[in-house]
N, C-alpha and C positions, 0 to 999 in steps of 0.2 A: 892808504898807503900811494903814492904816486907811481901807477905802473912802469913809467917811462923810467925811472931812476933821479929827475930832477927835482930838486927842492923847490915848491910853489911858496912863495913869500908872497902874504899880503894880495891873492889873487881877487880880482871883483868877481861876484857872484850875483846872479837876478835870478828869481825864481818866482813862480807864482803859486799860492797855497789857497786851496778851498777849504773855506771854514762851515761848518754845522749852522744851521738857522738858529739864530738867538744867541749864538757864541759869545760876540762882541759888537757893540753900536759904533767903536771908534776904532780909527787905528792907533790910537793913544794908549789904549788899552794892551796893546800888544806887546810883545819882549820877543825875543829871540835869544834861547837858551843853548849852550854846546857845553855839554857835561854839566858841572854843577854851576859854569859861570855863566853871566849875561853878555852877549856882544852886540858893541855898536852896530846898528842898522837902521836905513831908513826903511819905514814901512807907508805904503801908499796904495787907497782904496781903487778899488776896481770895479766892483760892481756890490748891490743890494739884494737882499730877500724882500720879496714882497711886505714882511713885516717891519723893514728899515734896518734890522742888522746887517753886517757885511755877508758877502758871500764869498768874494775873493779878494785878496791883497796881492802885490808885489813886494818881495821884499830885496832890497840890494845892501849888500855885505861883503867886508874881504874875509879871505879865510887863507890860512896856512898849509900845507900839506906837504911832510917829507917823504 
């Protein structure tokens, strides 16, 4: 819920997500779920673990909050 009482429609969101070692080798292996559905998202590699798997990714997506 938006605390100011203003509906937010398709607001841009950018966030960083840490991943455990060995979780994924490519951003193409990742999706963003909201509830039971999959959301459109752009996922970019930021850094990798010494074994080559992803350690951090950035996500860009839009979110609506009433």
